[in-house]
Structure formats: C-alpha cells, structure tokens
Biotite code that builds the C-alpha atoms (Angstrom):
import biotite.structure as struc

atoms = struc.array([
    struc.Atom([7.022, 3.853, -10.744], chain_id="A", res_id=1, res_name="MET", atom_name="CA", element="C"),
    struc.Atom([4.375, 2.082, -12.826], chain_id="A", res_id=2, res_name="LYS", atom_name="CA", element="C"),
    struc.Atom([0.855, 3.098, -11.857], chain_id="A", res_id=3, res_name="LEU", atom_name="CA", element="C"),
    struc.Atom([-2.384, 1.278, -12.640], chain_id="A", res_id=4, res_name="THR", atom_name="CA", element="C"),
    struc.Atom([-5.191, 3.795, -13.229], chain_id="A", res_id=5, res_name="PRO", atom_name="CA", element="C"),
    struc.Atom([-8.547, 2.331, -12.236], chain_id="A", res_id=6, res_name="VAL", atom_name="CA", element="C"),
    struc.Atom([-11.088, 2.804, -15.000], chain_id="A", res_id=7, res_name="ARG", atom_name="CA", element="C"),
    struc.Atom([-13.073, -0.347, -14.280], chain_id="A", res_id=8, res_name="ARG", atom_name="CA", element="C"),
    struc.Atom([-13.391, -2.251, -11.007], chain_id="A", res_id=9, res_name="ALA", atom_name="CA", element="C"),
    struc.Atom([-15.067, -5.572, -10.309], chain_id="A", res_id=10, res_name="LEU", atom_name="CA", element="C"),
    struc.Atom([-16.453, -5.692, -6.769], chain_id="A", res_id=11, res_name="VAL", atom_name="CA", element="C"),
    struc.Atom([-17.923, -8.939, -5.410], chain_id="A", res_id=12, res_name="SER", atom_name="CA", element="C"),
    struc.Atom([-17.576, -9.672, -1.719], chain_id="A", res_id=13, res_name="VAL", atom_name="CA", element="C"),
    struc.Atom([-19.029, -11.868, 0.983], chain_id="A", res_id=14, res_name="SER", atom_name="CA", element="C"),
    struc.Atom([-17.679, -9.655, 3.775], chain_id="A", res_id=15, res_name="ASP", atom_name="CA", element="C"),
    struc.Atom([-19.290, -6.341, 2.898], chain_id="A", res_id=16, res_name="LYS", atom_name="CA", element="C"),
    struc.Atom([-17.493, -4.352, 5.607], chain_id="A", res_id=17, res_name="THR", atom_name="CA", element="C"),
    struc.Atom([-16.728, -0.936, 4.145], chain_id="A", res_id=18, res_name="GLY", atom_name="CA", element="C"),
    struc.Atom([-17.522, -1.963, 0.588], chain_id="A", res_id=19, res_name="VAL", atom_name="CA", element="C"),
    struc.Atom([-20.202, 0.672, -0.004], chain_id="A", res_id=20, res_name="VAL", atom_name="CA", element="C"),
    struc.Atom([-18.014, 3.713, 0.777], chain_id="A", res_id=21, res_name="PRO", atom_name="CA", element="C"),
    struc.Atom([-15.134, 2.031, -1.069], chain_id="A", res_id=22, res_name="PHE", atom_name="CA", element="C"),
    struc.Atom([-17.211, 1.622, -4.225], chain_id="A", res_id=23, res_name="ALA", atom_name="CA", element="C"),
    struc.Atom([-18.715, 5.088, -3.844], chain_id="A", res_id=24, res_name="GLN", atom_name="CA", element="C"),
    struc.Atom([-15.253, 6.619, -3.750], chain_id="A", res_id=25, res_name="LYS", atom_name="CA", element="C"),
    struc.Atom([-14.015, 4.512, -6.672], chain_id="A", res_id=26, res_name="LEU", atom_name="CA", element="C"),
    struc.Atom([-16.993, 5.703, -8.696], chain_id="A", res_id=27, res_name="ALA", atom_name="CA", element="C"),
    struc.Atom([-16.374, 9.310, -7.658], chain_id="A", res_id=28, res_name="ALA", atom_name="CA", element="C"),
    struc.Atom([-12.792, 8.914, -8.881], chain_id="A", res_id=29, res_name="LEU", atom_name="CA", element="C"),
    struc.Atom([-14.067, 7.836, -12.288], chain_id="A", res_id=30, res_name="GLY", atom_name="CA", element="C"),
    struc.Atom([-14.179, 4.036, -12.117], chain_id="A", res_id=31, res_name="ALA", atom_name="CA", element="C"),
    struc.Atom([-16.977, 1.999, -13.613], chain_id="A", res_id=32, res_name="GLN", atom_name="CA", element="C"),
    struc.Atom([-18.204, -0.540, -11.057], chain_id="A", res_id=33, res_name="ILE", atom_name="CA", element="C"),
    struc.Atom([-19.093, -4.082, -12.110], chain_id="A", res_id=34, res_name="VAL", atom_name="CA", element="C"),
    struc.Atom([-20.661, -6.293, -9.467], chain_id="A", res_id=35, res_name="SER", atom_name="CA", element="C"),
    struc.Atom([-22.587, -9.468, -8.696], chain_id="A", res_id=36, res_name="THR", atom_name="CA", element="C"),
    struc.Atom([-25.528, -10.653, -6.622], chain_id="A", res_id=37, res_name="GLY", atom_name="CA", element="C"),
    struc.Atom([-25.823, -9.289, -3.118], chain_id="A", res_id=38, res_name="GLY", atom_name="CA", element="C"),
    struc.Atom([-22.911, -6.909, -3.557], chain_id="A", res_id=39, res_name="THR", atom_name="CA", element="C"),
    struc.Atom([-24.515, -5.318, -6.615], chain_id="A", res_id=40, res_name="ALA", atom_name="CA", element="C"),
    struc.Atom([-27.768, -4.882, -4.705], chain_id="A", res_id=41, res_name="LYS", atom_name="CA", element="C"),
    struc.Atom([-26.039, -3.313, -1.697], chain_id="A", res_id=42, res_name="ALA", atom_name="CA", element="C"),
    struc.Atom([-24.181, -0.881, -3.932], chain_id="A", res_id=43, res_name="LEU", atom_name="CA", element="C"),
    struc.Atom([-27.219, -0.011, -6.035], chain_id="A", res_id=44, res_name="ALA", atom_name="CA", element="C"),
    struc.Atom([-29.304, 0.540, -2.892], chain_id="A", res_id=45, res_name="ASP", atom_name="CA", element="C"),
    struc.Atom([-26.638, 3.026, -1.762], chain_id="A", res_id=46, res_name="ALA", atom_name="CA", element="C"),
    struc.Atom([-26.877, 4.913, -5.041], chain_id="A", res_id=47, res_name="GLY", atom_name="CA", element="C"),
    struc.Atom([-23.774, 3.522, -6.747], chain_id="A", res_id=48, res_name="VAL", atom_name="CA", element="C"),
    struc.Atom([-24.147, 3.055, -10.495], chain_id="A", res_id=49, res_name="ALA", atom_name="CA", element="C"),
    struc.Atom([-23.446, -0.635, -11.087], chain_id="A", res_id=50, res_name="VAL", atom_name="CA", element="C"),
    struc.Atom([-23.017, -2.787, -14.179], chain_id="A", res_id=51, res_name="VAL", atom_name="CA", element="C"),
    struc.Atom([-24.443, -6.200, -13.345], chain_id="A", res_id=52, res_name="GLY", atom_name="CA", element="C"),
    struc.Atom([-22.247, -9.182, -14.080], chain_id="A", res_id=53, res_name="ILE", atom_name="CA", element="C"),
    struc.Atom([-24.901, -10.617, -16.409], chain_id="A", res_id=54, res_name="SER", atom_name="CA", element="C"),
    struc.Atom([-24.718, -7.456, -18.507], chain_id="A", res_id=55, res_name="ASP", atom_name="CA", element="C"),
    struc.Atom([-20.962, -7.963, -18.765], chain_id="A", res_id=56, res_name="LEU", atom_name="CA", element="C"),
    struc.Atom([-21.053, -11.663, -19.636], chain_id="A", res_id=57, res_name="THR", atom_name="CA", element="C"),
    struc.Atom([-24.291, -11.851, -21.584], chain_id="A", res_id=58, res_name="GLY", atom_name="CA", element="C"),
    struc.Atom([-25.340, -14.798, -19.414], chain_id="A", res_id=59, res_name="PHE", atom_name="CA", element="C"),
    struc.Atom([-27.583, -14.918, -16.353], chain_id="A", res_id=60, res_name="PRO", atom_name="CA", element="C"),
    struc.Atom([-26.229, -16.064, -13.022], chain_id="A", res_id=61, res_name="GLU", atom_name="CA", element="C"),
    struc.Atom([-27.077, -19.760, -13.004], chain_id="A", res_id=62, res_name="MET", atom_name="CA", element="C"),
    struc.Atom([-27.103, -23.002, -11.032], chain_id="A", res_id=63, res_name="LEU", atom_name="CA", element="C"),
    struc.Atom([-28.261, -21.252, -7.854], chain_id="A", res_id=64, res_name="GLU", atom_name="CA", element="C"),
    struc.Atom([-25.373, -18.809, -8.065], chain_id="A", res_id=65, res_name="GLY", atom_name="CA", element="C"),
    struc.Atom([-22.668, -21.403, -8.681], chain_id="A", res_id=66, res_name="ARG", atom_name="CA", element="C"),
    struc.Atom([-21.811, -19.781, -12.002], chain_id="A", res_id=67, res_name="VAL", atom_name="CA", element="C"),
    struc.Atom([-21.599, -16.010, -12.208], chain_id="A", res_id=68, res_name="LYS", atom_name="CA", element="C"),
    struc.Atom([-18.125, -14.798, -13.133], chain_id="A", res_id=69, res_name="THR", atom_name="CA", element="C"),
    struc.Atom([-16.540, -17.844, -14.800], chain_id="A", res_id=70, res_name="LEU", atom_name="CA", element="C"),
    struc.Atom([-16.531, -16.251, -18.239], chain_id="A", res_id=71, res_name="HIS", atom_name="CA", element="C"),
    struc.Atom([-13.968, -14.908, -20.760], chain_id="A", res_id=72, res_name="PRO", atom_name="CA", element="C"),
    struc.Atom([-15.458, -11.414, -20.507], chain_id="A", res_id=73, res_name="ASN", atom_name="CA", element="C"),
    struc.Atom([-14.370, -11.438, -16.867], chain_id="A", res_id=74, res_name="VAL", atom_name="CA", element="C"),
    struc.Atom([-11.116, -13.377, -16.923], chain_id="A", res_id=75, res_name="HIS", atom_name="CA", element="C"),
    struc.Atom([-9.994, -12.010, -20.282], chain_id="A", res_id=76, res_name="GLY", atom_name="CA", element="C"),
    struc.Atom([-10.405, -8.518, -18.893], chain_id="A", res_id=77, res_name="GLY", atom_name="CA", element="C"),
    struc.Atom([-8.380, -9.436, -15.817], chain_id="A", res_id=78, res_name="ILE", atom_name="CA", element="C"),
    struc.Atom([-5.630, -11.576, -17.349], chain_id="A", res_id=79, res_name="LEU", atom_name="CA", element="C"),
    struc.Atom([-4.763, -9.566, -20.459], chain_id="A", res_id=80, res_name="ALA", atom_name="CA", element="C"),
    struc.Atom([-1.161, -8.370, -20.189], chain_id="A", res_id=81, res_name="ASP", atom_name="CA", element="C"),
    struc.Atom([-1.270, -4.609, -20.729], chain_id="A", res_id=82, res_name="ARG", atom_name="CA", element="C"),
    struc.Atom([2.323, -4.663, -21.983], chain_id="A", res_id=83, res_name="ASP", atom_name="CA", element="C"),
    struc.Atom([1.558, -7.080, -24.835], chain_id="A", res_id=84, res_name="LYS", atom_name="CA", element="C"),
    struc.Atom([-0.149, -5.483, -27.838], chain_id="A", res_id=85, res_name="PRO", atom_name="CA", element="C"),
    struc.Atom([-1.353, -8.885, -29.027], chain_id="A", res_id=86, res_name="GLU", atom_name="CA", element="C"),
    struc.Atom([-3.236, -9.406, -25.746], chain_id="A", res_id=87, res_name="HIS", atom_name="CA", element="C"),
    struc.Atom([-4.919, -6.024, -26.061], chain_id="A", res_id=88, res_name="LEU", atom_name="CA", element="C"),
    struc.Atom([-5.758, -6.710, -29.711], chain_id="A", res_id=89, res_name="GLN", atom_name="CA", element="C"),
    struc.Atom([-7.273, -10.072, -28.790], chain_id="A", res_id=90, res_name="THR", atom_name="CA", element="C"),
    struc.Atom([-9.564, -8.749, -26.087], chain_id="A", res_id=91, res_name="ILE", atom_name="CA", element="C"),
    struc.Atom([-10.544, -5.804, -28.281], chain_id="A", res_id=92, res_name="ALA", atom_name="CA", element="C"),
    struc.Atom([-11.480, -8.217, -31.075], chain_id="A", res_id=93, res_name="ALA", atom_name="CA", element="C"),
    struc.Atom([-13.851, -9.930, -28.657], chain_id="A", res_id=94, res_name="HIS", atom_name="CA", element="C"),
    struc.Atom([-15.213, -6.684, -27.191], chain_id="A", res_id=95, res_name="ASN", atom_name="CA", element="C"),
    struc.Atom([-13.662, -7.440, -23.798], chain_id="A", res_id=96, res_name="ILE", atom_name="CA", element="C"),
    struc.Atom([-12.741, -4.405, -21.727], chain_id="A", res_id=97, res_name="GLU", atom_name="CA", element="C"),
    struc.Atom([-9.825, -4.498, -19.273], chain_id="A", res_id=98, res_name="PRO", atom_name="CA", element="C"),
    struc.Atom([-10.577, -4.755, -15.562], chain_id="A", res_id=99, res_name="ILE", atom_name="CA", element="C"),
    struc.Atom([-8.058, -2.761, -13.538], chain_id="A", res_id=100, res_name="ASP", atom_name="CA", element="C"),
    struc.Atom([-9.069, -3.559, -9.966], chain_id="A", res_id=101, res_name="LEU", atom_name="CA", element="C"),
    struc.Atom([-10.715, -6.640, -8.492], chain_id="A", res_id=102, res_name="VAL", atom_name="CA", element="C"),
    struc.Atom([-12.178, -6.471, -4.996], chain_id="A", res_id=103, res_name="CYS", atom_name="CA", element="C"),
    struc.Atom([-13.138, -9.960, -3.858], chain_id="A", res_id=104, res_name="VAL", atom_name="CA", element="C"),
    struc.Atom([-13.296, -11.870, -0.620], chain_id="A", res_id=105, res_name="ASN", atom_name="CA", element="C"),
    struc.Atom([-14.521, -15.406, -0.300], chain_id="A", res_id=106, res_name="LEU", atom_name="CA", element="C"),
    struc.Atom([-17.517, -17.354, 0.973], chain_id="A", res_id=107, res_name="TYR", atom_name="CA", element="C"),
    struc.Atom([-17.430, -17.657, 4.772], chain_id="A", res_id=108, res_name="PRO", atom_name="CA", element="C"),
    struc.Atom([-16.343, -21.290, 4.878], chain_id="A", res_id=109, res_name="PHE", atom_name="CA", element="C"),
    struc.Atom([-14.790, -21.061, 8.358], chain_id="A", res_id=110, res_name="ALA", atom_name="CA", element="C"),
    struc.Atom([-17.938, -19.551, 9.850], chain_id="A", res_id=111, res_name="ALA", atom_name="CA", element="C"),
    struc.Atom([-20.107, -22.136, 8.108], chain_id="A", res_id=112, res_name="THR", atom_name="CA", element="C"),
    struc.Atom([-18.246, -25.186, 9.403], chain_id="A", res_id=113, res_name="ILE", atom_name="CA", element="C"),
    struc.Atom([-18.101, -23.674, 12.894], chain_id="A", res_id=114, res_name="ALA", atom_name="CA", element="C"),
    struc.Atom([-21.895, -23.894, 13.150], chain_id="A", res_id=115, res_name="GLU", atom_name="CA", element="C"),
    struc.Atom([-22.861, -26.791, 15.446], chain_id="A", res_id=116, res_name="PRO", atom_name="CA", element="C"),
    struc.Atom([-25.602, -28.050, 13.117], chain_id="A", res_id=117, res_name="ASP", atom_name="CA", element="C"),
    struc.Atom([-23.769, -27.588, 9.826], chain_id="A", res_id=118, res_name="VAL", atom_name="CA", element="C"),
    struc.Atom([-24.371, -30.260, 7.201], chain_id="A", res_id=119, res_name="THR", atom_name="CA", element="C"),
    struc.Atom([-21.914, -31.430, 4.596], chain_id="A", res_id=120, res_name="LEU", atom_name="CA", element="C"),
    struc.Atom([-24.226, -29.931, 1.980], chain_id="A", res_id=121, res_name="GLU", atom_name="CA", element="C"),
    struc.Atom([-24.022, -26.535, 3.697], chain_id="A", res_id=122, res_name="ASP", atom_name="CA", element="C"),
    struc.Atom([-20.245, -26.740, 3.811], chain_id="A", res_id=123, res_name="ALA", atom_name="CA", element="C"),
    struc.Atom([-19.919, -27.714, 0.165], chain_id="A", res_id=124, res_name="ILE", atom_name="CA", element="C"),
    struc.Atom([-22.205, -24.885, -0.960], chain_id="A", res_id=125, res_name="GLU", atom_name="CA", element="C"),
    struc.Atom([-19.860, -22.492, 0.831], chain_id="A", res_id=126, res_name="ASN", atom_name="CA", element="C"),
    struc.Atom([-16.827, -23.639, -1.143], chain_id="A", res_id=127, res_name="ILE", atom_name="CA", element="C"),
    struc.Atom([-16.137, -20.640, -3.337], chain_id="A", res_id=128, res_name="ASP", atom_name="CA", element="C"),
    struc.Atom([-15.086, -21.285, -6.937], chain_id="A", res_id=129, res_name="ILE", atom_name="CA", element="C"),
    struc.Atom([-15.472, -18.051, -8.862], chain_id="A", res_id=130, res_name="GLY", atom_name="CA", element="C"),
    struc.Atom([-14.015, -15.932, -6.094], chain_id="A", res_id=131, res_name="GLY", atom_name="CA", element="C"),
    struc.Atom([-10.658, -17.717, -5.856], chain_id="A", res_id=132, res_name="PRO", atom_name="CA", element="C"),
    struc.Atom([-10.462, -17.824, -9.656], chain_id="A", res_id=133, res_name="ALA", atom_name="CA", element="C"),
    struc.Atom([-10.771, -14.035, -9.835], chain_id="A", res_id=134, res_name="MET", atom_name="CA", element="C"),
    struc.Atom([-8.394, -13.529, -6.926], chain_id="A", res_id=135, res_name="VAL", atom_name="CA", element="C"),
    struc.Atom([-5.737, -15.747, -8.497], chain_id="A", res_id=136, res_name="ARG", atom_name="CA", element="C"),
    struc.Atom([-6.182, -14.251, -11.978], chain_id="A", res_id=137, res_name="SER", atom_name="CA", element="C"),
    struc.Atom([-5.790, -10.739, -10.600], chain_id="A", res_id=138, res_name="SER", atom_name="CA", element="C"),
    struc.Atom([-2.845, -11.650, -8.394], chain_id="A", res_id=139, res_name="ALA", atom_name="CA", element="C"),
    struc.Atom([-1.099, -13.404, -11.285], chain_id="A", res_id=140, res_name="LYS", atom_name="CA", element="C"),
    struc.Atom([-1.510, -10.300, -13.448], chain_id="A", res_id=141, res_name="ASN", atom_name="CA", element="C"),
    struc.Atom([-0.588, -7.826, -10.714], chain_id="A", res_id=142, res_name="HIS", atom_name="CA", element="C"),
    struc.Atom([1.784, -6.089, -13.091], chain_id="A", res_id=143, res_name="ASN", atom_name="CA", element="C"),
    struc.Atom([-1.331, -4.378, -14.434], chain_id="A", res_id=144, res_name="GLY", atom_name="CA", element="C"),
    struc.Atom([-4.180, -5.265, -12.071], chain_id="A", res_id=145, res_name="VAL", atom_name="CA", element="C"),
    struc.Atom([-4.791, -4.617, -8.381], chain_id="A", res_id=146, res_name="ALA", atom_name="CA", element="C"),
    struc.Atom([-6.419, -7.324, -6.252], chain_id="A", res_id=147, res_name="ILE", atom_name="CA", element="C"),
    struc.Atom([-8.013, -6.296, -2.958], chain_id="A", res_id=148, res_name="VAL", atom_name="CA", element="C"),
    struc.Atom([-9.098, -9.117, -0.633], chain_id="A", res_id=149, res_name="THR", atom_name="CA", element="C"),
    struc.Atom([-9.034, -7.299, 2.710], chain_id="A", res_id=150, res_name="ASP", atom_name="CA", element="C"),
    struc.Atom([-11.205, -4.300, 3.689], chain_id="A", res_id=151, res_name="PRO", atom_name="CA", element="C"),
    struc.Atom([-8.204, -3.033, 5.675], chain_id="A", res_id=152, res_name="ALA", atom_name="CA", element="C"),
    struc.Atom([-6.582, -2.153, 2.334], chain_id="A", res_id=153, res_name="ASP", atom_name="CA", element="C"),
    struc.Atom([-9.440, -0.031, 0.986], chain_id="A", res_id=154, res_name="TYR", atom_name="CA", element="C"),
    struc.Atom([-8.099, 3.262, 2.317], chain_id="A", res_id=155, res_name="ASP", atom_name="CA", element="C"),
    struc.Atom([-4.575, 2.725, 0.980], chain_id="A", res_id=156, res_name="VAL", atom_name="CA", element="C"),
    struc.Atom([-5.887, 1.906, -2.472], chain_id="A", res_id=157, res_name="VAL", atom_name="CA", element="C"),
    struc.Atom([-8.210, 4.904, -2.546], chain_id="A", res_id=158, res_name="LEU", atom_name="CA", element="C"),
    struc.Atom([-5.477, 7.215, -1.295], chain_id="A", res_id=159, res_name="SER", atom_name="CA", element="C"),
    struc.Atom([-3.087, 6.174, -4.061], chain_id="A", res_id=160, res_name="GLU", atom_name="CA", element="C"),
    struc.Atom([-5.716, 6.565, -6.763], chain_id="A", res_id=161, res_name="ILE", atom_name="CA", element="C"),
    struc.Atom([-6.691, 9.987, -5.446], chain_id="A", res_id=162, res_name="GLU", atom_name="CA", element="C"),
    struc.Atom([-3.195, 11.374, -4.887], chain_id="A", res_id=163, res_name="THR", atom_name="CA", element="C"),
    struc.Atom([-1.182, 9.617, -7.592], chain_id="A", res_id=164, res_name="GLN", atom_name="CA", element="C"),
    struc.Atom([-3.717, 8.789, -10.269], chain_id="A", res_id=165, res_name="GLY", atom_name="CA", element="C"),
    struc.Atom([-3.400, 5.036, -9.853], chain_id="A", res_id=166, res_name="GLY", atom_name="CA", element="C"),
    struc.Atom([-2.209, 2.158, -7.702], chain_id="A", res_id=167, res_name="ILE", atom_name="CA", element="C"),
    struc.Atom([1.550, 1.782, -7.358], chain_id="A", res_id=168, res_name="THR", atom_name="CA", element="C"),
    struc.Atom([3.445, -1.337, -8.368], chain_id="A", res_id=169, res_name="LEU", atom_name="CA", element="C"),
    struc.Atom([4.695, -1.790, -4.802], chain_id="A", res_id=170, res_name="ALA", atom_name="CA", element="C"),
    struc.Atom([1.137, -1.845, -3.488], chain_id="A", res_id=171, res_name="THR", atom_name="CA", element="C"),
    struc.Atom([-0.014, -4.210, -6.233], chain_id="A", res_id=172, res_name="ARG", atom_name="CA", element="C"),
    struc.Atom([2.855, -6.552, -5.408], chain_id="A", res_id=173, res_name="GLN", atom_name="CA", element="C"),
    struc.Atom([1.992, -6.521, -1.711], chain_id="A", res_id=174, res_name="ARG", atom_name="CA", element="C"),
    struc.Atom([-1.698, -7.094, -2.417], chain_id="A", res_id=175, res_name="LEU", atom_name="CA", element="C"),
    struc.Atom([-0.912, -9.963, -4.813], chain_id="A", res_id=176, res_name="ALA", atom_name="CA", element="C"),
    struc.Atom([1.186, -11.768, -2.212], chain_id="A", res_id=177, res_name="ALA", atom_name="CA", element="C"),
    struc.Atom([-1.574, -11.241, 0.337], chain_id="A", res_id=178, res_name="LYS", atom_name="CA", element="C"),
    struc.Atom([-4.155, -12.569, -2.118], chain_id="A", res_id=179, res_name="ALA", atom_name="CA", element="C"),
    struc.Atom([-2.246, -15.791, -2.790], chain_id="A", res_id=180, res_name="PHE", atom_name="CA", element="C"),
    struc.Atom([-1.853, -16.301, 0.968], chain_id="A", res_id=181, res_name="ALA", atom_name="CA", element="C"),
    struc.Atom([-5.613, -15.761, 1.298], chain_id="A", res_id=182, res_name="HIS", atom_name="CA", element="C"),
    struc.Atom([-6.545, -18.416, -1.276], chain_id="A", res_id=183, res_name="THR", atom_name="CA", element="C"),
    struc.Atom([-3.898, -20.844, 0.005], chain_id="A", res_id=184, res_name="ALA", atom_name="CA", element="C"),
    struc.Atom([-5.290, -20.632, 3.538], chain_id="A", res_id=185, res_name="ALA", atom_name="CA", element="C"),
    struc.Atom([-8.827, -21.001, 2.200], chain_id="A", res_id=186, res_name="TYR", atom_name="CA", element="C"),
    struc.Atom([-8.016, -24.141, 0.197], chain_id="A", res_id=187, res_name="ASP", atom_name="CA", element="C"),
    struc.Atom([-6.080, -25.619, 3.112], chain_id="A", res_id=188, res_name="SER", atom_name="CA", element="C"),
    struc.Atom([-9.069, -25.112, 5.395], chain_id="A", res_id=189, res_name="MET", atom_name="CA", element="C"),
    struc.Atom([-11.386, -26.858, 2.925], chain_id="A", res_id=190, res_name="ILE", atom_name="CA", element="C"),
    struc.Atom([-8.972, -29.761, 2.471], chain_id="A", res_id=191, res_name="ALA", atom_name="CA", element="C"),
    struc.Atom([-8.596, -30.199, 6.236], chain_id="A", res_id=192, res_name="ASP", atom_name="CA", element="C"),
    struc.Atom([-12.356, -30.137, 6.740], chain_id="A", res_id=193, res_name="TYR", atom_name="CA", element="C"),
    struc.Atom([-13.126, -32.683, 4.021], chain_id="A", res_id=194, res_name="LEU", atom_name="CA", element="C"),
    struc.Atom([-10.334, -34.980, 5.170], chain_id="A", res_id=195, res_name="GLU", atom_name="CA", element="C"),
    struc.Atom([-11.731, -34.981, 8.710], chain_id="A", res_id=196, res_name="LYS", atom_name="CA", element="C"),
    struc.Atom([-15.327, -35.459, 7.583], chain_id="A", res_id=197, res_name="VAL", atom_name="CA", element="C"),
    struc.Atom([-14.642, -38.301, 5.179], chain_id="A", res_id=198, res_name="TYR", atom_name="CA", element="C"),
    struc.Atom([-12.071, -40.085, 7.342], chain_id="A", res_id=199, res_name="SER", atom_name="CA", element="C"),
    struc.Atom([-14.454, -40.023, 10.314], chain_id="A", res_id=200, res_name="SER", atom_name="CA", element="C"),
    struc.Atom([-17.149, -41.969, 8.477], chain_id="A", res_id=201, res_name="ASP", atom_name="CA", element="C"),
    struc.Atom([-17.150, -45.388, 10.135], chain_id="A", res_id=202, res_name="SER", atom_name="CA", element="C"),
    struc.Atom([-18.500, -47.166, 7.074], chain_id="A", res_id=203, res_name="ALA", atom_name="CA", element="C"),
    struc.Atom([-15.642, -45.946, 4.975], chain_id="A", res_id=204, res_name="GLY", atom_name="CA", element="C"),
    struc.Atom([-17.882, -44.117, 2.521], chain_id="A", res_id=205, res_name="SER", atom_name="CA", element="C"),
    struc.Atom([-18.633, -40.400, 2.316], chain_id="A", res_id=206, res_name="PRO", atom_name="CA", element="C"),
    struc.Atom([-21.506, -39.169, 4.495], chain_id="A", res_id=207, res_name="PRO", atom_name="CA", element="C"),
    struc.Atom([-24.655, -38.143, 2.683], chain_id="A", res_id=208, res_name="THR", atom_name="CA", element="C"),
    struc.Atom([-25.016, -34.434, 1.891], chain_id="A", res_id=209, res_name="PRO", atom_name="CA", element="C"),
    struc.Atom([-27.760, -34.016, 4.490], chain_id="A", res_id=210, res_name="ASN", atom_name="CA", element="C"),
    struc.Atom([-25.960, -35.749, 7.320], chain_id="A", res_id=211, res_name="SER", atom_name="CA", element="C"),
    struc.Atom([-25.557, -33.581, 10.382], chain_id="A", res_id=212, res_name="GLY", atom_name="CA", element="C"),
    struc.Atom([-22.459, -32.896, 12.407], chain_id="A", res_id=213, res_name="GLY", atom_name="CA", element="C"),
    struc.Atom([-19.066, -31.733, 11.296], chain_id="A", res_id=214, res_name="ALA", atom_name="CA", element="C"),
    struc.Atom([-19.983, -31.806, 8.644], chain_id="A", res_id=215, res_name="GLY", atom_name="CA", element="C"),
    struc.Atom([-19.833, -21.537, -6.392], chain_id="A", res_id=216, res_name="GLY", atom_name="CA", element="C"),
    struc.Atom([-18.694, -19.419, -7.212], chain_id="A", res_id=217, res_name="GLU", atom_name="CA", element="C"),
    struc.Atom([-19.256, -16.287, -4.420], chain_id="A", res_id=218, res_name="THR", atom_name="CA", element="C"),
    struc.Atom([-21.937, -13.582, -2.269], chain_id="A", res_id=219, res_name="GLY", atom_name="CA", element="C"),
    struc.Atom([-22.996, -14.972, 0.746], chain_id="A", res_id=220, res_name="ALA", atom_name="CA", element="C"),
    struc.Atom([-22.177, -16.374, -2.431], chain_id="A", res_id=221, res_name="GLY", atom_name="CA", element="C"),
    struc.Atom([-21.109, -13.295, -4.243], chain_id="A", res_id=222, res_name="ASP", atom_name="CA", element="C"),
    struc.Atom([-17.757, -13.949, -5.760], chain_id="A", res_id=223, res_name="SER", atom_name="CA", element="C"),
    struc.Atom([-18.530, -16.712, -8.192], chain_id="A", res_id=224, res_name="THR", atom_name="CA", element="C"),
])
C-alpha cells in the first residue's frame, strides 16, 4: 500500500467550512501550510502558521486576484512524479519543493448566477481559473498527491495521516475521480450559462458586461 506522507499542503478554498480545524490538524501532524488570499487570512487569524502564496512564487497576487497560483513553483511542486528521479532533480534545480496535498474548492459560480440581479461581469469574475488548474494537476498526479475538494473528506484524510502516516493510494484514487467530476460539472455549468446568456441576446451580439439579468483564479476568489 503506497502512502503519501503530507509534508506540505496547499489550502485555498472558497467554501471555508471546516477548513480551519483541518489546517490546524494538518499543521499539528507536521505539514507546512501554504495558502492564498482569504483562506490564508482565516488560517492566520486562527493561529495557523501559513506561508503566503506570494512567498512561494516570488510574485504578488495580481490583476485583482485573477493570478495567484498560476506559477511553476506551484504546479511544478504538484505535478512532479515522485517515482521519476529526473522530475525530482528538475524541481530541486529550480528550488521547487513538492506539494503533497492540495485542498481546493472553486468560486461559487452557481450561487452567483442564481442571484436575481447578477450581471454578466459578476458571473465572469466568478469563473475560477487557478482553482481548477490546481485541482486537475493534483488529480492527474494522484499517484503521489492527494486532492481534497470536499470538506466531507477532511476527516478521512486526517485519520489516515494520523493512523497510517500518510494518505493511502485507494483514498487518493477516490479523491482524484471526485475531483475530475467536480471540475467537469463546474465547466459544464459555465458553458450552459454562457450559451443561454449569449443565445438570448436579441441583437445577436454578446450583452455588455454590465447588463443586468441572467446574466481568476480563486477565494471568494481564493483558488487562483
């Protein structure tokens, strides 16, 4: 049974349900916590030692939060295959440290477009870019990385780390499948929304960003 010990975790969530005790326990079990935006603030306010994403990347969060985690120091640490010495040599040469667990959930697009006065601009700003990228990177590399997209899985993950010293392959496989289902549903919802908005425009051209009616990365934009 191949275990993934969790030495470094990246935590960046829009739905912060249970994230503080989850991160507190991860830290107590020896994990370094890397985080972004509102998640980092919530964790720091609760006394969790946090490495800010800008300290990891060497770049500030920019473009009103649209770019936070789209960086080789993040994705190299997630995607490096732990079973390939050349991958480990490459990230070491660039001072990139592996990331063993990624805890990400996405901008609340469904809640945003359900608002009666939502504008197209509001909807577009709630299309998460960095979050899905991290989710997919982690899920792709689940042979060595755990991806957690659902607070309901926090306890299982913590229990395995505490009792077995790491996250089991079976759990990582289950979480990866769940993560791909999560991003697929998210993208489908965005596609359906934009198709309805643009096809409903009587003039045949896209509505302006500030038009009312049905119309980054993440945090309420945390995962970018």
